[in-house]
C-alpha positions in Angstrom: 41.5 -11.9 22.2 38.2 -13.0 20.6 36.9 -14.7 23.7 37.5 -11.2 25.9 35.3 -9.4 22.9 32.6 -12.0 23.3 32.8 -11.4 27.1 32.4 -8.0 27.2 29.3 -8.0 25.0 26.4 -8.2 27.1 23.6 -11.2 26.0 19.9 -10.2 25.5 18.2 -12.0 28.3 14.4 -12.9 28.1 14.0 -10.9 31.2 14.9 -7.9 29.1 12.6 -8.3 26.6 9.8 -9.2 29.4 10.5 -5.8 31.5 10.5 -3.5 28.2 6.9 -5.4 26.8 5.7 -5.4 30.4 6.5 -1.9 30.6 5.1 -1.2 27.1 1.7 -2.9 27.8 1.3 -0.6 31.4 1.8 2.8 29.0 0.0 1.6 26.3 -3.2 0.6 28.8 -2.8 4.5 30.1 -0.5 3.9 33.0 1.7 6.7 31.9 3.7 6.4 35.5 5.6 3.4 34.0 6.9 5.6 31.1 10.5 5.9 32.9 10.4 2.1 33.3 9.9 1.8 29.5 12.7 4.0 28.5 15.1 2.4 31.3 14.3 -1.3 29.9 14.1 0.0 26.4 17.5 1.8 26.5 19.1 -1.4 28.0 17.5 -3.4 25.2 18.6 -1.2 22.4 22.5 -0.8 24.0 22.2 -4.8 24.1 21.1 -5.2 20.4 23.1 -2.3 19.4 26.5 -4.1 20.2 25.1 -7.5 18.5 23.7 -6.1 15.1 24.9 -3.9 12.3 23.6 -0.5 11.9 21.6 -1.3 8.9 20.2 -4.5 11.2 19.2 -1.9 13.8 17.5 0.4 11.5 15.5 -2.7 10.0 14.4 -4.0 13.3 13.3 -0.6 14.8 11.3 0.0 11.5 9.8 -3.2 11.7 8.5 -2.6 15.4 7.4 0.8 14.6 5.2 -0.6 12.0 3.9 -3.5 14.4 3.1 -0.5 16.8 1.4 1.6 14.7 -0.9 -1.4 13.4 -1.6 -2.4 17.0 -2.4 0.9 18.1 -4.9 1.8 14.9 -6.6 -1.7 15.9 -6.7 -0.8 19.6 -8.4 2.8 18.8 -11.4 0.9 17.6 -11.3 2.5 14.0 -12.3 -0.6 12.4 -14.9 1.0 9.9 -12.3 3.7 9.1 -12.0 3.7 4.8 -15.8 1.9 4.7 -18.5 3.6 2.9 -21.6 4.3 4.9 -25.2 4.7 3.9 -25.9 8.8 4.9 -28.9 9.6 3.3 -32.7 9.7 4.8 -34.9 6.6 4.1 -37.6 9.0 3.1 -36.0 10.8 0.1 -33.0 9.3 -1.6 -30.7 10.3 -4.8 -32.4 9.4 -8.2 -35.7 8.4 -6.5 -38.8 8.8 -8.5 -40.4 11.9 -6.9 -36.7 13.7 -8.2 -37.4 12.7 -11.6 -41.1 13.7 -11.7 -40.2 17.3 -10.4 -37.9 17.8 -13.3 
């Protein structure tokens, strides 16, 4: 009985992962014609993973993948200086300079 259940479960093959990541890479590079492939390969991978993992493991796995995707997209967009302080004052006049104090 247990052997029959094991045979019915489809194994996640390295090719499944490779196809999914390849499609995701192409879509990420802007080749949106590969979106259908990404959805197809991602769906197959998700179906196979759902047979192996518990719902909690699936939720945590998908959340982890989403977090990694957000970090990678953030790095790729080039917002390296986001959140850093930048000097926007003019070189001639700065707040708190000697000229400002003399006028008061």
